[in-house]
C-alpha positions in Angstrom: -31.0 193.6 -136.7 -30.7 193.4 -133.1 -29.3 196.3 -130.4 -25.9 194.6 -129.2 -26.5 195.6 -125.5 -29.7 194.1 -125.3 -29.7 190.7 -123.5 -29.3 188.6 -126.6 -26.5 190.9 -128.2 -24.2 190.5 -124.7 -24.9 186.5 -125.0 -23.3 186.4 -128.0 -20.8 189.0 -126.7 -19.8 186.1 -123.8 -20.4 183.1 -126.2 -17.5 185.3 -128.9 -15.3 187.4 -126.7 -13.1 185.0 -125.0 -8.8 185.2 -124.9 -7.6 185.8 -128.5 -10.7 187.1 -130.2 -9.7 189.1 -133.3 -11.5 192.9 -132.9 -12.1 194.1 -136.1 -12.8 197.8 -136.9 -14.0 199.9 -139.8 -12.2 203.6 -139.7 -14.4 205.9 -141.0 -17.9 206.3 -139.4 -16.9 203.5 -136.4 -14.2 204.4 -135.3 -13.8 207.9 -136.2 -16.5 209.8 -136.3 -17.8 211.1 -139.9 -16.4 214.3 -140.1 -16.2 214.3 -144.0 -13.1 212.1 -145.8 -10.6 214.8 -145.5 -10.7 215.8 -142.0 -11.3 212.0 -140.5 -9.2 210.8 -137.6 -9.0 208.9 -134.5 -10.1 210.1 -131.0 -7.8 210.5 -128.6 -9.6 208.6 -126.3 -10.6 205.9 -128.7 -6.8 205.1 -129.3 -5.9 205.0 -126.0 -8.9 202.0 -125.0 -7.4 200.0 -128.4 -4.1 200.0 -126.8 -6.0 198.9 -123.7 -7.0 196.2 -125.7 -4.8 195.2 -128.3 -2.7 194.6 -125.1 -5.1 191.7 -124.4 -6.1 190.5 -127.9 -5.1 191.0 -131.9 -7.1 194.4 -132.8 -7.6 194.7 -136.7 -8.8 198.0 -138.6 -10.5 197.5 -142.0 -10.9 200.5 -144.6 -11.7 201.7 -147.9 -8.9 204.1 -147.5 -5.3 203.1 -149.3 -2.5 202.4 -146.9 -0.6 205.4 -146.5 -3.7 207.7 -146.2 -4.8 205.5 -143.0 -1.4 204.8 -141.7 -0.7 208.6 -141.1 -4.0 209.3 -139.3 -3.4 206.1 -137.1 -1.3 206.7 -133.8 -1.0 203.4 -132.5 -0.2 200.8 -134.5 -2.7 197.7 -134.9 -2.0 193.9 -134.8 -3.0 194.0 -138.5 -4.1 196.9 -140.8 -6.4 196.2 -143.9 -6.7 199.2 -146.7 -8.3 199.2 -150.1 -11.2 197.2 -148.9 -9.0 194.3 -148.8 -6.6 194.8 -151.3 -4.3 195.9 -149.2 -2.1 194.3 -145.9 -3.5 191.3 -146.5 -0.3 188.6 -146.6 -0.3 186.7 -149.7 -2.2 188.7 -152.3 0.9 191.4 -152.8 1.2 188.4 -156.3 -1.9 190.3 -157.7 -1.6 194.4 -157.1 0.4 195.3 -160.4 -2.5 194.1 -162.3 -5.1 195.7 -160.0 -3.0 199.2 -160.5 -3.3 198.2 -164.5 -6.5 198.1 -164.4 -7.2 201.2 -161.9 -5.1 203.4 -163.6 -7.1 202.6 -167.1 -10.6 203.4 -165.0 -9.2 206.9 -164.1 -8.1 208.2 -167.1 -11.0 207.2 -168.7 -13.0 208.6 -166.0 -11.2 212.4 -165.6 -11.4 212.6 -169.7 -15.3 212.2 -169.2 -15.8 214.1 -166.2 -13.7 216.9 -167.0 -16.7 218.1 -169.4 -18.2 220.8 -167.2 -21.7 220.3 -169.7 -22.2 216.6 -168.5 -20.4 216.1 -165.2 -21.0 218.4 -161.8 -17.4 219.8 -160.5 -18.3 218.6 -157.7 -17.1 215.4 -158.3 -13.4 214.3 -157.9 -11.6 210.9 -158.1 -9.2 209.8 -155.7 -7.0 206.8 -157.0 -6.1 204.7 -154.2 -3.5 202.5 -157.0 -5.3 199.8 -156.3 -8.9 200.9 -156.1 -10.6 203.7 -157.4 -13.1 205.8 -155.3 -15.2 209.1 -157.1 -16.7 211.0 -155.0 -19.5 213.8 -155.2 -20.2 215.1 -151.4 -19.1 218.0 -152.7 -21.8 218.3 -155.8 -24.8 220.2 -156.2 -27.4 217.5 -157.4 -27.1 214.4 -155.2 -29.5 212.1 -157.4 -28.3 213.4 -161.1 -25.4 212.7 -160.2 -25.9 209.7 -158.9 -27.9 208.6 -162.7 -24.7 210.1 -164.7 -21.9 208.2 -162.5 -24.0 205.1 -163.1 -24.3 205.5 -166.9 -20.3 206.2 -166.9 -19.2 203.4 -165.1 -21.0 201.1 -167.6 -19.9 202.9 -169.9 -15.7 203.5 -169.2 -15.7 201.1 -166.5 -17.9 197.9 -167.1 -16.1 195.4 -165.3 -15.5 197.3 -162.1 -17.4 196.3 -159.1 -19.0 199.5 -158.2 -18.8 199.8 -153.8 -21.6 202.3 -153.3 -20.7 204.1 -149.7 -21.5 207.8 -148.3 -21.2 210.6 -151.5 -18.8 208.3 -152.6 -18.2 204.9 -154.8 -15.2 202.9 -154.8 -14.9 201.1 -158.0 -12.5 197.6 -157.5 -11.0 195.4 -160.2 -12.8 192.1 -161.0 -11.7 189.2 -159.1 -10.2 191.4 -156.2 -10.4 190.2 -152.3 -13.0 192.4 -150.3 -13.3 193.1 -146.6 -15.0 189.5 -146.4 -11.8 187.4 -148.0 -10.2 189.7 -145.6 -11.2 189.1 -142.8 -11.2 185.6 -142.8 -7.4 185.6 -144.0 -6.9 187.1 -140.7 -8.4 185.2 -138.2 -5.8 182.2 -140.0 -2.9 184.4 -140.1 -4.5 185.7 -136.1 -4.5 181.5 -135.4 -7.7 183.0 -134.2 -11.0 180.3 -133.2 -13.8 183.7 -133.2 -13.6 187.8 -134.1 -16.0 190.2 -134.2 -16.4 192.6 -136.6 -17.9 196.4 -136.1 -18.8 198.9 -139.4 -21.1 201.0 -140.9 -21.4 200.8 -144.8 -22.1 199.3 -147.6 -18.4 198.6 -147.8 -18.8 196.1 -144.8 -21.7 194.3 -146.3 -18.9 191.1 -147.7 -18.3 191.4 -143.7 -21.5 190.9 -142.7 -23.1 188.2 -145.6 -20.3 185.8 -144.0 -22.1 182.6 -143.4 -19.8 181.5 -140.2 -21.2 181.8 -136.3 -17.6 182.4 -135.4 -18.0 186.3 -136.3 -20.0 188.4 -134.3 -21.0 191.6 -136.5 -21.8 194.6 -135.6 -23.1 197.7 -137.7 -23.2 201.4 -136.7 -27.0 202.5 -136.4 -29.5 200.0 -137.5 -30.3 199.5 -141.1 -32.6 197.3 -142.6 -30.9 196.2 -145.6 -28.3 195.6 -143.7 -27.5 191.8 -143.4 -25.3 192.6 -140.0 -27.1 190.4 -137.0 -26.6 193.0 -134.6 -25.9 197.2 -134.0 -25.2 200.1 -131.9 -27.5 202.9 -131.8 -24.6 205.2 -133.0 -21.0 206.1 -133.7 -20.9 207.1 -130.5 -21.3 203.8 -128.6 -18.3 202.5 -130.2 -16.5 203.3 -126.9 -19.1 201.6 -124.3 -18.6 198.4 -126.4 -14.9 199.0 -126.4 -15.5 199.4 -122.3 -17.3 196.0 -122.7 -14.8 193.9 -124.7 -11.6 194.8 -122.1 -13.9 194.3 -119.0 -14.5 190.7 -120.8 -10.8 190.2 -121.7 -9.9 191.0 -118.2 -12.4 188.9 -116.6 -10.9 185.5 -118.5 -7.3 186.6 -117.9 -5.5 184.8 -114.9 -3.6 187.6 -112.9 -0.3 188.3 -114.8 -1.5 186.7 -117.8 -0.4 187.3 -120.9 -1.6 187.5 -124.2 -2.4 183.8 -125.5 -3.7 183.1 -128.5 -7.2 180.6 -129.2 -5.1 177.7 -130.1 -3.1 177.9 -126.8 
């Protein structure tokens, strides 16, 4: 991985960031500091920078949270808001929602029945049924390693068809055949008429975007990881403010005085 604010990284910003670029971001650990799932919020300074950026180019937020949850945490309306790891918010995907809902409901019932046995599972494990995907949180478990092992075996028994996506002290169970964040970003680029895009994330849930083989997408991970397929990285989450300022400066220099917000096709 290459530091984004290196000469090579800045050259990629110059190549990708132009009027009409789709600027897309994960929420938890990227736009919002990681302070625990329940307490996450968008800092006011970051919100103002996003609004400024949005005045010049489309802005998208892609998150694993349910749509109702993320909407309640955002004090502004991005051009695109995608929830449930790509299952909510992408135009044209509503036709499969009922199928996903039924699948997740069955998993939730089976898992909760098993987790109610305190002799086998830690009381610190909890389910979050997000309607179209299921999150299994274990941050409050006493023994992380033992809990991870037991949960992995439980998923194989109770939800064998699930795509299990690990996160920070959470497992996300995704219905088979469901779109992911990579699929969502590709569709959003079409919807926005964007020929280029930037995506910033921080977790395993963002690897579906990082793995896209598309030179028109600049992939950036918050914090370096040798296991990530993102090409560039920010040193810390606090660097997101610096990145937003760089995007704003780059786009401002590209606009004619008094210009509006064109698409890249114009």
